MARVO-822068 format. One line per field, with one value per residue: x, y, z of N, C-alpha, C, O in turn; residue number from 1. Coordinates in steps of 0.001 Angstrom, whole numbers, always signed. Example, Ala and Ser with C-alpha at 12.3 -4.5 7.8 and 13.67 -1.06 7.14 Angstrom:
2
nX +13190; +12850;
nY -5690; -2250;
nZ +7800; +7080;
caX +12300; +13670;
caY -4500; -1060;
caZ +7800; +7140;
cX +13200; +12900;
cY -3300; +30;
cZ +7800; +7870;
oX +14236; +13409;
oY -3319; +1138;
oZ +8465; +8039;
resi 1; 2;
END
This chain:
220
nX -7258; -7845; -10653; -11479; -10827; -12457; -14983; -15095; -15344; -17793; -19443; -19464; -21225; -20326; -19590; -20268; -18959; -16343; -15662; -15780; -13717; -11569; -11618; -10900; -8369; -7045; -7195; -5517; -3168; -2716; -2115; +283; +1727; +1840; +3415; +5723; +6552; +7188; +9290; +11462; +14413; +17084; +19300; +21141; +20187; +18194; +14817; +11567; +8030; +5839; +2878; +2004; +4230; +7447; +10375; +13764; +16605; +19380; +22993; +24272; +25640; +28735; +28442; +25785; +25763; +27505; +26160; +23872; +25003; +26261; +24084; +22542; +24293; +24475; +21828; +20996; +22737; +21829; +19168; +19509; +21013; +19262; +17141; +14812; +13474; +13858; +16212; +16522; +18442; +18060; +17471; +15096; +11967; +9128; +5706; +3010; -525; -879; +1624; +5109; +7991; +11604; +12953; +15736; +16459; +14784; +12787; +11409; +9315; +8970; +6487; +5818; +8198; +7999; +6262; +7764; +10075; +12819; +12490; +11081; +10047; +8492; +7957; +6138; +4483; +6766; +7636; +9271; +10776; +13619; +14781; +17354; +18253; +18682; +19605; +17963; +15923; +14695; +12253; +10322; +10743; +9927; +7430; +5287; +6067; +6172; +3468; +2267; +3525; +2597; -218; -542; +315; +3098; +4871; +7074; +9131; +12117; +14040; +17020; +19496; +22294; +23834; +23428; +23947; +21954; +19034; +15649; +13013; +10045; +6926; +4094; +827; -2278; -3197; -1171; +2063; +3179; +4901; +8496; +11524; +14770; +17655; +20952; +22717; +22991; +20847; +19299; +16356; +13897; +10786; +9742; +11731; +12744; +14624; +16557; +19062; +20962; +23746; +23492; +25777; +26960; +25841; +27033; +29779; +32621; +34438; +32923; +30823; +32090; +33041; +30618; +29602; +31548; +31031; +28489; +28830; +30817; +29522; +27527;
nY +78836; +76472; +76358; +78706; +78211; +76028; +77185; +78994; +77197; +75981; +78158; +78419; +78078; +76135; +73960; +71035; +70227; +70987; +69414; +66924; +67063; +67467; +65033; +63217; +64159; +63632; +60842; +60183; +61263; +59715; +57245; +57841; +58385; +55906; +54548; +56000; +55240; +52634; +52860; +54199; +53383; +54018; +54546; +56455; +58785; +61796; +61943; +63332; +63608; +65771; +67414; +65761; +65481; +64019; +64689; +64803; +65560; +67812; +67495; +68919; +72142; +72858; +74657; +74335; +71609; +71716; +73493; +71976; +69641; +70732; +71757; +69459; +67693; +68866; +69037; +66418; +65249; +66469; +65560; +62804; +62532; +63503; +61828; +62415; +61752; +61298; +62344; +62945; +63138; +64344; +61863; +60793; +60036; +61866; +61497; +63294; +64134; +64573; +64834; +63788; +64344; +64842; +66217; +68410; +68239; +66441; +66297; +64061; +63762; +61769; +60445; +60264; +59046; +56550; +55357; +54422; +52052; +49676; +49044; +51075; +53118; +55210; +58020; +59493; +62764; +65269; +66788; +68980; +70669; +71283; +73132; +73725; +76341; +76324; +77341; +75799; +74853; +76797; +78118; +76109; +75496; +77818; +78045; +75720; +73818; +75359; +76025; +73458; +72225; +73881; +73592; +70958; +70588; +70785; +71794; +73476; +75230; +75640; +77735; +77807; +79895; +79485; +81265; +83967; +83396; +83060; +82417; +81504; +81213; +79677; +79514; +77571; +78830; +78100; +77293; +78386; +79908; +82631; +85670; +85652; +86886; +87213; +85707; +86378; +86391; +85655; +83409; +80279; +78587; +76040; +75123; +72766; +70913; +70019; +72082; +72638; +74622; +76733; +78632; +80911; +81115; +78662; +77079; +77811; +78119; +76195; +75994; +77085; +75304; +72866; +73559; +73827; +71194; +69758; +70788; +69762; +66964; +66511; +67514; +65776;
nZ +44565; +43004; +43428; +42146; +39488; +38984; +39359; +37237; +35158; +35732; +35354; +32651; +29559; +27915; +29409; +29328; +26939; +27414; +29661; +28485; +26592; +28362; +29747; +27696; +27125; +29572; +29652; +27464; +28424; +30704; +29604; +28357; +30620; +31913; +30055; +30339; +32952; +32411; +30655; +31910; +32531; +32712; +35096; +35490; +34463; +34667; +34848; +34215; +34379; +33054; +32740; +30677; +29148; +28594; +30219; +29827; +31576; +31024; +31490; +34530; +35431; +37142; +39355; +40020; +40812; +43014; +44853; +45318; +46450; +48754; +50354; +50610; +52010; +54557; +55375; +55227; +57144; +59501; +59666; +59810; +62165; +64062; +63746; +62041; +59787; +56324; +53826; +50352; +47338; +44185; +42589; +43553; +42659; +42872; +43156; +42027; +41733; +38920; +37793; +37658; +39509; +39878; +42285; +43173; +45867; +48395; +51257; +53607; +56241; +59306; +59170; +56396; +55514; +56536; +54768; +52736; +51249; +50757; +48014; +46903; +44258; +43362; +45109; +47888; +48140; +49061; +52246; +52231; +49603; +47532; +44873; +42595; +40641; +37039; +33689; +31934; +33480; +35043; +34305; +34620; +37366; +38593; +37593; +36633; +38596; +40900; +41183; +41315; +43494; +45617; +45383; +46151; +48678; +49529; +52187; +52510; +50232; +48726; +46721; +45031; +43737; +42039; +40617; +41390; +44002; +45965; +48094; +48166; +50391; +50516; +52104; +52683; +52346; +52716; +49595; +48173; +47610; +49307; +48389; +48644; +50028; +48513; +49895; +50662; +52622; +56170; +58105; +57233; +57877; +58745; +59856; +59019; +59198; +62165; +64199; +62274; +60840; +58864; +57673; +54942; +53411; +53652; +51773; +49450; +49805; +50167; +52414; +54520; +54565; +55229; +57787; +59189; +58967; +60430; +62995; +63418; +63376; +65368; +67527; +67986;
caX -6975; -8646; -12068; -11687; -10794; -13686; -16162; -15086; -15890; -19240; -20181; -19445; -22238; -19606; -19147; -20231; -17977; -15031; -15456; -15532; -12366; -10648; -11550; -10137; -6940; -6519; -7014; -4342; -2031; -2478; -1458; +1686; +2394; +2119; +4542; +6848; +6990; +7703; +10508; +12505; +15317; +18427; +19404; +22060; +19524; +17099; +13592; +10383; +6801; +5193; +1817; +1927; +5525; +8600; +11511; +15090; +17421; +20704; +23971; +24240; +26853; +29388; +27916; +24569; +26106; +28084; +25145; +23035; +25766; +26493; +22879; +22137; +25170; +24183; +20440; +21001; +23393; +20935; +17991; +19943; +21459; +18130; +16120; +13639; +12897; +14869; +16476; +17069; +18985; +17912; +16918; +13871; +10824; +7994; +4508; +1872; -1708; -758; +3001; +6182; +9238; +12767; +13557; +17136; +16493; +13456; +12763; +10226; +9262; +8840; +5228; +5978; +9336; +7505; +5554; +8714; +10892; +13996; +12152; +10231; +10465; +7675; +7830; +5008; +4767; +7655; +7316; +10100; +11472; +14591; +15209; +18511; +17960; +19590; +18928; +16980; +14859; +14152; +10854; +9472; +10898; +9169; +6136; +4406; +6396; +5752; +2035; +1907; +3953; +1714; -1572; -591; +686; +4497; +4819; +8179; +9758; +13306; +14636; +18403; +20068; +23711; +24516; +23390; +24235; +20797; +18062; +14277; +12265; +8624; +6106; +2750; -304; -3429; -2758; -229; +3301; +3305; +6280; +9618; +12710; +16059; +18619; +22335; +23433; +22128; +20546; +18162; +15806; +12588; +10125; +9460; +12806; +12898; +15979; +17519; +19446; +22187; +24073; +23376; +27107; +27338; +25298; +27839; +31208; +33160; +35012; +31853; +30069; +32919; +33057; +29294; +29529; +32353; +30320; +27366; +29280; +31545; +28587; +26482;
caY +78773; +75385; +76719; +79773; +77592; +75252; +78080; +79527; +76140; +75859; +79343; +78397; +77228; +75087; +73009; +69617; +70036; +71180; +68211; +65758; +67253; +67270; +63611; +62609; +64572; +62896; +59449; +60149; +61582; +58575; +56203; +58318; +58293; +54533; +54238; +56672; +54361; +51414; +53169; +54858; +52328; +54511; +55066; +57604; +59923; +62403; +62027; +63839; +63604; +67050; +67852; +64873; +65518; +63388; +65596; +64296; +66756; +67923; +67562; +70209; +72908; +72542; +75493; +73670; +70387; +72045; +74011; +70841; +68804; +71428; +71810; +68103; +67112; +69399; +68673; +64945; +64969; +66897; +64703; +61491; +62598; +63751; +60842; +63209; +61261; +60999; +63311; +62340; +64110; +64286; +60664; +60330; +60433; +62143; +61446; +64207; +63604; +64621; +64920; +63102; +65172; +64436; +67462; +68364; +67716; +66185; +65853; +63360; +63548; +60387; +59831; +59872; +58146; +55162; +54816; +53984; +50913; +49488; +48950; +52225; +53826; +56451; +58494; +60401; +64187; +65556; +67906; +70136; +70491; +72321; +73144; +74600; +76817; +76282; +77976; +74937; +74465; +77906; +78389; +75107; +75638; +78998; +77989; +74623; +73212; +76292; +75875; +72117; +72001; +74610; +73044; +69611; +70522; +70830; +72866; +74435; +75140; +76486; +77918; +78255; +80457; +79423; +82377; +85100; +82818; +83461; +81398; +81976; +80256; +79823; +78771; +77359; +79476; +77591; +76600; +79267; +80422; +84108; +86122; +85486; +87637; +86499; +85865; +86129; +86286; +85302; +82013; +79623; +77599; +75643; +74300; +71447; +70063; +70574; +72509; +72803; +75990; +76735; +79940; +80916; +80926; +77214; +76508; +78187; +78124; +74905; +76078; +77266; +74021; +71918; +73995; +73465; +69694; +69357; +71146; +68916; +65611; +66502; +67831; +64778;
caZ +43137; +42432; +43429; +41136; +38152; +38908; +39231; +35861; +34338; +36082; +34841; +31193; +28863; +27214; +30423; +28901; +25934; +28083; +30486; +27566; +26047; +29478; +29998; +26628; +27318; +30750; +29231; +26638; +29295; +31577; +28807; +28206; +31911; +32096; +29172; +30967; +34009; +31811; +29891; +32678; +32903; +32832; +36435; +35519; +33858; +35436; +34012; +34830; +33551; +33402; +31869; +29486; +28414; +29250; +30259; +30223; +31925; +30523; +32579; +35299; +35629; +38426; +40432; +40399; +41531; +44294; +45748; +45716; +47385; +50053; +51151; +50925; +53004; +55904; +55706; +55463; +58447; +60588; +59726; +60297; +63543; +64896; +63381; +61720; +58518; +55339; +52747; +49131; +46393; +42735; +41907; +44133; +41842; +43663; +42303; +42295; +41056; +37475; +37352; +38428; +39514; +40626; +42864; +43525; +47223; +48936; +52697; +54003; +57676; +59701; +58712; +54956; +55369; +56849; +53638; +51715; +51591; +49894; +46631; +46481; +43063; +43304; +46459; +48165; +48070; +50190; +53178; +51797; +48295; +47149; +43489; +42292; +39261; +35900; +32554; +31294; +34436; +35830; +33952; +35279; +38800; +39041; +36953; +36930; +39852; +41899; +41334; +41712; +44898; +46513; +45348; +46696; +50113; +49931; +53182; +52274; +48914; +48630; +45409; +45153; +42523; +42185; +39924; +42327; +45298; +46838; +48375; +48465; +51244; +50432; +53111; +52167; +53006; +51977; +48371; +47444; +48323; +49291; +47974; +49586; +49655; +48261; +50985; +50284; +53860; +57306; +58331; +56656; +58800; +58316; +60844; +58422; +59757; +63501; +64630; +61164; +60618; +58133; +57078; +53471; +52786; +53710; +50551; +48312; +50099; +50681; +53742; +55500; +54563; +56026; +59208; +59771; +59081; +61541; +64192; +63553; +63721; +66645; +68631; +67981;
cX -7813; -10120; -12408; -11734; -12078; -14923; -16272; -15633; -17391; -20041; -20235; -20524; -21608; -19084; -19155; -19135; -16566; -14676; -15102; -14127; -11293; -10494; -10724; -8643; -6296; -6291; -5744; -3103; -1669; -1778; -7; +2440; +2741; +3303; +5835; +7432; +7684; +9085; +11635; +13417; +16711; +18611; +20315; +21452; +18441; +15922; +12433; +9179; +5959; +4172; +1811; +3212; +6657; +9789; +12753; +16018; +18836; +21692; +24003; +25603; +27404; +28797; +26595; +24803; +26653; +27066; +24229; +23774; +25970; +25269; +22470; +22966; +24799; +22774; +20315; +21647; +22459; +19777; +18383; +20307; +20266; +16956; +14766; +12900; +14009; +15006; +17051; +17494; +18795; +17226; +15669; +12679; +9624; +6760; +3384; +697; -1528; +657; +3954; +7459; +10322; +13436; +15003; +17335; +15057; +13612; +11384; +10254; +9001; +7611; +5276; +7096; +8933; +6710; +6446; +9536; +12030; +13674; +11245; +10851; +9731; +7366; +6618; +5444; +5595; +7081; +8064; +10746; +12453; +14887; +16343; +18347; +19077; +18864; +17834; +15811; +14150; +12690; +9968; +9552; +10054; +7733; +5305; +4772; +6004; +4255; +1666; +2341; +3001; +329; -1699; +184; +2148; +4666; +5897; +8808; +10932; +13793; +16025; +18929; +21579; +24512; +24573; +23751; +23163; +19853; +16714; +13546; +10795; +7909; +4718; +1726; -1560; -2963; -1810; +1022; +3323; +4779; +7277; +10830; +13912; +17045; +20017; +23237; +22499; +21904; +19291; +17640; +14396; +12013; +9604; +10526; +13199; +14390; +16951; +17769; +20799; +22489; +23947; +24690; +27545; +26782; +26304; +29335; +31635; +33636; +33902; +31005; +30774; +32892; +31731; +29155; +30379; +31697; +29199; +27784; +29990; +30628; +27473; +26506;
cY +77690; +75783; +77749; +79157; +76790; +76108; +78657; +78492; +75976; +76996; +79333; +77558; +76083; +73983; +71580; +69301; +70088; +69950; +67015; +65833; +67000; +65791; +62914; +62947; +63806; +61442; +59274; +60324; +60355; +57452; +56551; +58134; +56782; +54044; +54800; +55783; +53126; +51668; +53685; +53774; +52809; +55169; +56264; +58855; +60443; +62619; +62589; +63763; +64792; +67397; +67051; +64827; +64852; +64324; +64857; +65476; +66667; +67816; +68921; +70855; +72642; +73370; +74873; +72412; +70690; +72578; +72885; +69974; +69458; +71397; +70393; +67527; +67588; +68955; +67200; +64596; +65315; +65937; +63331; +61501; +62762; +62747; +61557; +62712; +60914; +62134; +62595; +63486; +63626; +63041; +60127; +60889; +60593; +62262; +62317; +63650; +63605; +64461; +64108; +63958; +64436; +65692; +67324; +67815; +67566; +65725; +65259; +63206; +62119; +59714; +59389; +58911; +56729; +54535; +54260; +52781; +50741; +49514; +50075; +52884; +55213; +56877; +59440; +61852; +64620; +66685; +69157; +69782; +71643; +72118; +74137; +75033; +76560; +76922; +77126; +74617; +75603; +78155; +77419; +75251; +76774; +79027; +76827; +73910; +74068; +76161; +74506; +71786; +72666; +73949; +71684; +69480; +70403; +72062; +73923; +74170; +76149; +76533; +78514; +78743; +80429; +80518; +83623; +84712; +83293; +82320; +82065; +80852; +80564; +78909; +78738; +78105; +79069; +76810; +77425; +79496; +81919; +84449; +86002; +86311; +86740; +86787; +85496; +86000; +85810; +83786; +81501; +78602; +77250; +74792; +72970; +70421; +70622; +70862; +72731; +74252; +75969; +78165; +79863; +80604; +79496; +76502; +76700; +78168; +76830; +74984; +76247; +75976; +73001; +72259; +73575; +71944; +69190; +69582; +70169; +67522; +65566; +66799; +66827; +63950;
cZ +42433; +42352; +42397; +39756; +37944; +38681; +37839; +34881; +34503; +35501; +33313; +30607; +28106; +28180; +29924; +27910; +26528; +28924; +29609; +27052; +27159; +29798; +28951; +26808; +28439; +30447; +28392; +27488; +30217; +30862; +28599; +29521; +32253; +31267; +29775; +32097; +33521; +31159; +30711; +33237; +33136; +34158; +36511; +34881; +34839; +34494; +34884; +33825; +33947; +32330; +30598; +28680; +29255; +29127; +30703; +30418; +31346; +31733; +33217; +35383; +37025; +39554; +40914; +41244; +42931; +45315; +46229; +46729; +48782; +50943; +51519; +52024; +54397; +56289; +56044; +56840; +59582; +60779; +60232; +61763; +64519; +64685; +63093; +60481; +57621; +54284; +51545; +48191; +44977; +42123; +42602; +43362; +42743; +42802; +42845; +41491; +39532; +37009; +38240; +38325; +40227; +41153; +43146; +44975; +47707; +50396; +52988; +55505; +58038; +59154; +57265; +54690; +55628; +55726; +52547; +52218; +50652; +48451; +46144; +45283; +42992; +44732; +46645; +48038; +49296; +51109; +52868; +50551; +48079; +45663; +43307; +40819; +38269; +34709; +31938; +32175; +35136; +35539; +34639; +36838; +39359; +38467; +37448; +38238; +41007; +42230; +41919; +43132; +45878; +46545; +46076; +48012; +50443; +50898; +52942; +50920; +48875; +47210; +45596; +43767; +42650; +41491; +40796; +43755; +46320; +47003; +48675; +49242; +51170; +51419; +52715; +53020; +52231; +50814; +47552; +48328; +48198; +48855; +49046; +49101; +49393; +49383; +50414; +51497; +54962; +57373; +57586; +57638; +58301; +59442; +60322; +58896; +61108; +63797; +63491; +60892; +59956; +57594; +55567; +52836; +52774; +52508; +49419; +48559; +50791; +52111; +54809; +55654; +55422; +57503; +59887; +59934; +60276; +62849; +64472; +64021; +65061; +67819; +68758; +69312;
oX -8417; -10765; -13491; -12575; -12705; -15798; -17369; -16295; -18139; -21217; -20960; -20755; -22302; -18238; -18132; -18466; -15704; -13533; -14239; -13402; -10254; -9390; -9899; -7779; -5152; -5317; -4988; -2106; -501; -933; +857; +3618; +3800; +4096; +6889; +8646; +8635; +9933; +12765; +13181; +17499; +18117; +20276; +22127; +17881; +16002; +12351; +9349; +5418; +4519; +1627; +3260; +6788; +10161; +12808; +16192; +19400; +21275; +23794; +26619; +26682; +28651; +26320; +24132; +26313; +27086; +23853; +23209; +25861; +25359; +22081; +22407; +24806; +22553; +19640; +21140; +22310; +19446; +17644; +19952; +20272; +15930; +13761; +11817; +15000; +14024; +17942; +16986; +19330; +16446; +15219; +12416; +9136; +6741; +2881; +898; -2010; +874; +3653; +7941; +10077; +14383; +15480; +18255; +14216; +14452; +10350; +11166; +8821; +7660; +4839; +7015; +9459; +6497; +5968; +9667; +12220; +14507; +10700; +12045; +10319; +6631; +6153; +6627; +5191; +6157; +7613; +11246; +12169; +15215; +16287; +18310; +20258; +17638; +16847; +14786; +13110; +11930; +8948; +8535; +9533; +6936; +4694; +3875; +5537; +3850; +883; +1606; +2636; -238; -2774; +637; +2469; +4606; +5665; +8991; +10728; +13944; +16198; +18796; +22126; +25706; +25620; +23853; +23475; +19832; +16663; +13482; +10336; +8223; +4148; +1747; -1858; -2377; -1657; +1027; +3471; +5702; +6982; +11098; +14049; +17251; +20203; +24379; +21318; +22651; +18346; +18419; +13775; +12660; +9089; +10251; +13924; +15259; +18121; +16834; +21702; +21576; +24269; +24740; +28410; +27216; +26416; +30104; +31101; +33282; +33952; +30549; +30149; +32744; +31726; +28638; +29957; +31753; +28974; +27184; +29765; +30898; +26560; +25687;
oY +77952; +75571; +77708; +79526; +76854; +75761; +78804; +78839; +75851; +76817; +80133; +76440; +75152; +73176; +70912; +68271; +69292; +69493; +66206; +64839; +66393; +65327; +62070; +62083; +63368; +60852; +58323; +59626; +60042; +56773; +55675; +57778; +56483; +53223; +54167; +55600; +52633; +50777; +53618; +53298; +52069; +56280; +57016; +59878; +59720; +63349; +62350; +63848; +64830; +67643; +67620; +64189; +65100; +64706; +64341; +66296; +65583; +68023; +69943; +70160; +72264; +72837; +74892; +72187; +70015; +72187; +72841; +69614; +68804; +71065; +70156; +66906; +66792; +68538; +66797; +63753; +64539; +65550; +62742; +60590; +62234; +62822; +61346; +63205; +60315; +62781; +61755; +64606; +62580; +63202; +59042; +62090; +59620; +63023; +62112; +62777; +62671; +63981; +63791; +64256; +63552; +66189; +66208; +67042; +68434; +64883; +65847; +62556; +61298; +58562; +58289; +58070; +55801; +53322; +53701; +52540; +51596; +49971; +49990; +53182; +56223; +56211; +60082; +62140; +64377; +67407; +70262; +68665; +72799; +71004; +75259; +74210; +76577; +77031; +77680; +74147; +75395; +78392; +77815; +75138; +76686; +79903; +76891; +73436; +73550; +76185; +74397; +71142; +72056; +73765; +71305; +68398; +69959; +73210; +75114; +73020; +77359; +75498; +79561; +78039; +81298; +80684; +84255; +85575; +83844; +81380; +83082; +79707; +81581; +77727; +79789; +78028; +79654; +75742; +77190; +79314; +82442; +83639; +86215; +86400; +85661; +87936; +84454; +85553; +85582; +82998; +82257; +77820; +78011; +73863; +72150; +69225; +71614; +70002; +73002; +75037; +75272; +78834; +78832; +79903; +79122; +75385; +75853; +78198; +76436; +74140; +75619; +75638; +72340; +71386; +73044; +71476; +68307; +68732; +69785; +66961; +64630; +66401; +67011; +63050;
oZ +41393; +41325; +41813; +38936; +36887; +37887; +37302; +33903; +33533; +35183; +32720; +31067; +27698; +27798; +30068; +28001; +26155; +28908; +29950; +27051; +26900; +30086; +29302; +26650; +28320; +30915; +28595; +27302; +30449; +31445; +28654; +29539; +32805; +31728; +29729; +32184; +34127; +31128; +30228; +34347; +33724; +34349; +37485; +34770; +35663; +33507; +36089; +32609; +35052; +31175; +29522; +27629; +30453; +28017; +31819; +29516; +31205; +32873; +32563; +35403; +37948; +40654; +42114; +42251; +43903; +46482; +47401; +47762; +49819; +52125; +52663; +52928; +55336; +57426; +56991; +57579; +60526; +61900; +61020; +62511; +65631; +65362; +63771; +60165; +58039; +53919; +51672; +48248; +44609; +41184; +42234; +43414; +43318; +41835; +43950; +40646; +38891; +35897; +39391; +37232; +41047; +40544; +43348; +45242; +47472; +50714; +52672; +56016; +57139; +58722; +56927; +53796; +55013; +55715; +51560; +53418; +49787; +47668; +45043; +45279; +42605; +45461; +45704; +47852; +50433; +50734; +53172; +50419; +48392; +45255; +43810; +39904; +38615; +34722; +31453; +31682; +35761; +36479; +35203; +37523; +40470; +38802; +38515; +38935; +42021; +43392; +42862; +43880; +46882; +47623; +46543; +48387; +51545; +50458; +53146; +50519; +48981; +46561; +46220; +42766; +43329; +41738; +40929; +44627; +47376; +46208; +49367; +48794; +51690; +51557; +52419; +54248; +51190; +50992; +46354; +49546; +47094; +48950; +50222; +47902; +49972; +49774; +49784; +51397; +54703; +56792; +57359; +58183; +57559; +59925; +61082; +58980; +61176; +63659; +63761; +60729; +60418; +57110; +54976; +51826; +51983; +52229; +48533; +47598; +51827; +52935; +55866; +56747; +56251; +58359; +60997; +60949; +61021; +63737; +65619; +64938; +65828; +68953; +69564; +69493;
resi 1; 2; 3; 4; 5; 6; 7; 8; 9; 10; 11; 12; 13; 14; 15; 16; 17; 18; 19; 20; 21; 22; 23; 24; 25; 26; 27; 28; 29; 30; 31; 32; 33; 34; 35; 36; 37; 38; 39; 40; 41; 42; 43; 44; 45; 46; 47; 48; 49; 50; 51; 52; 53; 54; 55; 56; 57; 58; 59; 60; 61; 62; 63; 64; 65; 66; 67; 68; 69; 70; 71; 72; 73; 74; 75; 76; 77; 78; 79; 80; 81; 82; 83; 84; 85; 86; 87; 88; 89; 90; 91; 92; 93; 94; 95; 96; 97; 98; 99; 100; 101; 102; 103; 104; 105; 106; 107; 108; 109; 110; 111; 112; 113; 114; 115; 116; 117; 118; 119; 120; 121; 122; 123; 124; 125; 126; 127; 128; 129; 130; 131; 132; 133; 134; 135; 136; 137; 138; 139; 140; 141; 142; 143; 144; 145; 146; 147; 148; 149; 150; 151; 152; 153; 154; 155; 156; 157; 158; 159; 160; 161; 162; 163; 164; 165; 166; 167; 168; 169; 170; 171; 172; 173; 174; 175; 176; 177; 178; 179; 180; 181; 182; 183; 184; 185; 186; 187; 188; 189; 190; 191; 192; 193; 194; 195; 196; 197; 198; 199; 200; 201; 202; 203; 204; 205; 206; 207; 208; 209; 210; 211; 212; 213; 214; 215; 216; 217; 218; 219; 220;
END
């Protein structure tokens, strides 16, 4: 994808003018990004910097919160018990070359987890990202984030739809995510997190989630 975009620029007779305009735009955007870092002081708010725009997220619906909590609780328990890295939920700001996101769930393997410390504010690009759809975020989750995550090496990207109670598991192939089917039943697993496996229903059903957590902790 990047090479195709670059080639289209190189083939254009307007290349010098386009590069100059792009440079000016990036300088303006960088100044806005620096101001964004200086201004994000409200720890109870979710902020993102996307394509030069500061995004403050609205409060989430209960179905969104529950799906996030269910998956995070199981993923976090597995990663901690197996010492595989670290999982964060919602407030970990992940810095990409152009944008800063706060994914609903981020997993960092041991290599990237070692790059962070108690005072880390801007985290490296995760090995796995989960976004839970909402009416206000779906366009970005399926648009700019889908592109950016793939272009910059997020090996696995999960999209959860709490309305249809389905999960889509995307696996990186080069710089793109090939199409993935929606799963409403069966098991979810990812080789980004060794040995991690969870029934789809455990993301959406409290009883199934608790059953799985009990199995994990008692079998530890």
